C-alpha positions as CSV (number, residue, x, y, z in Angstrom):
1,M,0.1,-0.1,0.0
2,R,0.9,3.6,-0.3
3,V,0.8,5.8,2.7
4,A,0.9,9.6,2.8
5,I,2.2,11.4,5.8
6,G,2.2,15.0,7.1
7,I,5.2,16.1,9.0
8,A,6.4,19.3,11.0
9,Y,10.0,19.8,12.0
10,C,12.3,22.4,13.3
11,G,15.3,22.4,11.1
12,R,17.7,24.3,13.5
13,E,19.8,21.2,14.4
14,L,19.1,19.3,11.2
15,E,20.9,19.0,8.0
16,G,17.8,19.4,5.7
17,W,15.3,17.1,4.4
18,Q,17.4,15.0,1.9
19,S,19.2,12.0,3.1
20,Q,22.7,12.6,3.7
21,P,25.9,10.3,4.8
22,S,25.6,11.9,8.4
23,G,22.0,10.5,8.9
24,N,20.8,13.7,10.5
25,T,18.3,14.7,8.2
26,V,14.5,14.6,8.2
27,Q,14.2,11.9,5.7
28,D,17.0,9.8,7.5
29,H,15.2,10.2,10.7
30,L,11.8,9.3,9.3
31,E,12.9,6.3,7.3
32,R,14.7,4.7,10.2
33,A,11.6,5.3,12.5
34,L,9.0,4.0,9.9
35,S,11.2,1.2,9.0
36,E,11.0,0.0,12.6
37,I,7.2,0.4,12.8
38,A,6.9,-1.5,9.4
39,G,9.4,-4.3,10.2
40,E,11.0,-3.6,6.7
41,R,13.1,-1.0,5.0
42,I,11.0,2.1,4.2
43,G,12.1,4.6,1.4
44,M,10.5,8.1,1.4
45,T,9.8,10.8,-1.1
46,G,8.9,14.3,0.1
47,A,7.0,17.1,-1.5
48,G,9.9,19.5,-1.1
49,R,13.7,19.4,-0.2
50,T,14.2,22.0,2.4
51,D,17.8,23.0,3.2
52,S,19.8,22.8,6.5
53,G,18.3,25.1,9.0
54,V,14.9,25.5,7.2
55,H,11.8,24.5,9.0
56,A,8.2,23.0,8.0
57,S,4.9,23.1,9.5
58,A,3.2,21.2,6.7
59,Q,5.7,18.9,4.7
60,V,4.1,15.9,2.9
61,A,5.8,12.6,2.1
62,H,4.7,9.2,0.8
63,F,6.1,5.7,1.1
64,D,5.2,2.2,0.1
65,T,5.0,-0.7,2.3
66,T,3.7,-4.4,2.6
67,A,3.0,-3.9,6.3
68,A,-0.6,-3.6,7.4
69,R,-0.7,-0.9,10.2
70,P,-3.6,1.4,11.4
71,D,-2.9,4.9,10.4
72,S,-2.4,5.8,14.1
73,A,0.4,3.5,14.4
74,W,2.5,5.4,11.7
75,V,1.8,8.5,13.6
76,R,2.3,7.6,17.3
77,G,4.7,4.9,16.7
78,A,7.2,7.0,14.4
79,N,6.7,9.9,16.8
80,S,7.8,7.6,19.7
81,L,11.1,7.0,17.8
82,L,11.8,10.5,16.3
83,P,13.9,13.2,17.8
84,A,11.8,16.0,19.5
85,S,12.2,18.4,16.5
86,I,10.4,16.1,14.1
87,A,6.7,15.1,14.5
88,V,4.4,13.2,12.1
89,Q,1.1,15.1,12.1
90,W,-1.1,12.6,10.3
91,A,-0.9,9.5,8.0
92,V,-3.3,8.1,5.4
93,Q,-3.6,5.3,3.0
94,V,-3.6,6.9,-0.6
95,A,-4.1,5.7,-4.1
96,G,-1.0,4.0,-5.7
97,D,-0.6,7.0,-8.2
98,F,-0.4,9.5,-5.7
99,H,3.1,11.1,-5.4
100,A,4.0,13.6,-2.7
101,R,6.2,15.9,-5.1
102,H,4.6,15.4,-8.6
103,S,0.8,15.5,-7.4
104,A,1.4,18.7,-5.6
105,V,-0.1,21.8,-7.4
106,S,1.4,24.4,-5.1
107,R,3.9,25.1,-2.6
108,S,3.8,27.9,0.2
109,Y,6.7,29.3,2.2
110,R,6.7,31.9,5.0
111,Y,9.8,33.8,6.1
112,V,9.6,35.2,9.6
113,L,12.1,38.2,10.0
114,Y,12.8,39.7,13.5
115,N,13.4,43.4,12.5
116,H,14.9,44.8,15.8
117,P,18.5,46.4,16.6
118,V,19.3,43.6,18.9
119,R,19.5,40.0,17.5
120,P,17.1,37.4,18.8
121,A,18.0,35.0,21.8
122,L,14.9,32.8,22.6
123,L,14.0,32.6,18.9
124,A,17.6,32.2,17.7
125,G,17.6,29.7,14.7
126,L,13.9,30.0,14.2
127,V,13.6,33.6,12.8
128,G,15.9,35.7,10.5
129,W,17.2,39.0,11.8
130,F,17.8,42.4,10.4
131,H,19.1,45.3,12.6
132,L,18.1,48.5,10.7
133,P,14.5,49.7,10.3
134,L,12.7,48.5,7.2
135,D,10.2,50.3,5.2
136,L,7.2,48.0,5.1
137,G,5.2,49.9,2.4
138,S,8.3,49.8,0.2
139,M,8.6,46.3,0.4
140,R,5.0,45.7,-0.1
141,R,5.1,47.7,-3.4
142,A,8.2,45.7,-4.5
143,A,6.4,42.4,-3.9
144,R,3.7,43.3,-6.3
145,S,6.2,42.6,-9.1
146,L,6.3,39.0,-8.2
147,P,2.9,37.4,-8.9
148,G,2.5,36.0,-12.4
149,E,4.5,33.6,-14.6
150,H,8.2,34.8,-14.7
151,D,11.8,33.6,-15.4
152,F,13.0,33.8,-11.8
153,S,16.6,33.3,-12.8
154,S,17.8,36.5,-10.5
155,F,16.7,34.6,-7.6
156,R,18.2,31.2,-8.6
157,S,21.1,29.5,-6.8
158,A,24.1,28.4,-8.8
159,E,23.2,24.7,-7.6
160,C,19.8,24.7,-8.8
161,R,18.9,21.6,-10.8
162,A,15.4,22.7,-12.1
163,K,15.1,22.1,-15.8
164,T,13.6,25.5,-16.3
165,P,13.7,28.8,-14.2
166,V,10.2,29.6,-15.1
167,R,7.5,29.6,-12.1
168,M,4.0,30.7,-11.6
169,M,3.9,32.9,-8.4
170,E,0.2,33.0,-7.1
171,R,1.0,35.1,-3.9
172,A,3.6,37.4,-2.7
173,E,2.7,39.2,0.5
174,V,4.6,41.3,3.1
175,R,3.1,41.9,6.5
176,A,4.0,43.1,10.0
177,S,3.2,41.3,13.2
178,G,5.0,43.5,16.1
179,P,8.6,43.5,15.5
180,Y,8.3,40.6,13.0
181,I,8.0,41.0,9.3
182,L,6.2,38.0,7.5
183,F,6.8,37.2,4.0
184,D,4.4,34.7,2.5
185,F,4.9,33.1,-0.9
186,T,2.9,30.6,-3.0
187,A,3.9,29.3,-6.2
188,N,3.5,26.2,-8.4
189,A,7.1,25.3,-7.5
190,F,10.3,27.0,-6.2
191,L,13.8,27.2,-7.4
192,H,16.6,26.5,-5.0
193,H,17.1,29.4,-2.6
194,M,14.5,31.2,-4.5
195,V,12.5,32.5,-1.4
196,R,15.6,33.5,0.6
197,N,17.1,35.4,-2.5
198,I,13.6,37.1,-3.0
199,V,13.6,38.0,0.9
200,G,17.1,39.2,0.6
201,S,16.2,41.6,-2.3
202,L,13.1,42.9,-0.4
203,V,15.2,43.8,2.6
204,Y,17.5,45.7,0.2
205,V,14.4,47.7,-0.9
206,G,13.2,48.1,2.8
207,K,16.5,49.5,4.1
208,G,16.3,52.1,1.2
209,E,19.3,50.7,-0.9
210,H,17.0,50.2,-4.1
211,P,13.4,51.6,-5.0
212,P,10.4,49.2,-5.2
213,Q,10.7,48.9,-9.0
214,W,14.0,47.3,-8.6
215,L,12.4,43.9,-8.0
216,A,10.7,44.1,-11.4
217,E,14.0,45.1,-12.9
218,L,15.8,42.0,-11.3
219,I,13.0,39.7,-12.8
220,A,13.6,41.2,-16.3
221,A,17.3,41.1,-16.1
222,R,17.4,37.3,-15.3
223,D,20.9,37.7,-13.8
224,R,21.6,36.2,-10.3
225,R,24.6,38.7,-9.9
226,L,22.3,41.6,-9.7
227,A,20.2,40.5,-6.6
228,A,20.9,40.6,-3.1
229,P,23.0,38.0,-1.3
230,T,21.0,34.8,-0.2
231,F,19.3,35.5,3.3
232,A,19.6,33.4,6.3
233,A,17.9,29.9,6.4
234,A,16.7,30.5,10.1
235,G,13.4,32.2,9.3
236,L,12.2,30.1,6.5
237,Y,9.1,27.6,6.9
238,L,7.5,25.4,4.4
239,S,4.0,26.3,5.5
240,E,1.7,24.5,3.0
241,V,1.7,22.0,0.1
242,G,-1.4,22.1,-2.1
243,Y,-3.2,19.0,-3.6
244,D,-6.3,18.4,-5.4
245,A,-9.1,17.4,-3.0
246,R,-9.7,14.1,-4.7
247,W,-6.4,12.7,-2.9
248,G,-8.4,13.2,0.5
249,L,-5.3,14.4,2.5
250,P,-6.1,15.5,6.1
251,A,-5.6,19.3,7.0
252,F,-2.6,20.3,9.1
253,P,-3.0,22.1,12.4
254,R,-2.4,25.8,12.3
255,M,1.0,26.1,13.8
256,M,2.8,28.8,11.8
257,P,4.6,31.3,13.9
258,F,3.2,34.6,15.2
259,E,-0.3,34.4,13.5
260,T,-2.4,32.0,11.4
261,A,-2.0,32.0,7.6
262,A,-3.6,34.5,5.5
263,P,-6.8,33.7,3.9
264,R,-6.5,32.1,0.4
């Protein structure tokens, strides 16, 4: 049978999603735990490959198994074996043609930025930080250039293996919640480091180094060298993966930092 699971994790002490020789990735920990529950080797496919230090409140993955277990066993059993920073939220049997990555129709990310003269202490590793005041209005105006189908080469890392840099951005919002600035993005898919590179460029606009129209100019230029440096991983969260309702996947509990997700 094929089983889909929903996962949340704090990436602060983890080396990303994708399996590594160290064994300290989300995929490695999950595969070890689920293999013990199943009594057989479990291999897993995730909806997105988050980098080292990146978090998720709504990652989705699937695996195939011959072991017959109730859905609750995959959740409670796995969580008893996982480190505290990873928790399976739900598990459900799905049709054999479901694929966590290929069946997804959208992904959403949130970047949480602490905008304060002094670096964060209690939330170190959980939020990004910028010490100078940022102009929220300028960043909002700049973000209006992002929705639509664009070649996002200016925000693509050199290590990106995507076949095309063209993506359909559905949503790009910038909001404040006290001293935190929340950047929310939804697209059909994202390039490697795309969100962190966009946030870095929006911060350049917010601190007055460039005008809001600079974002549109970067998109048109399709040149990574012209955009801002990649922003820190600490504040980035995979906040939603969208699927067609026919797959019948459960909803995730709302657990995004600082406020619930904006209405879609």
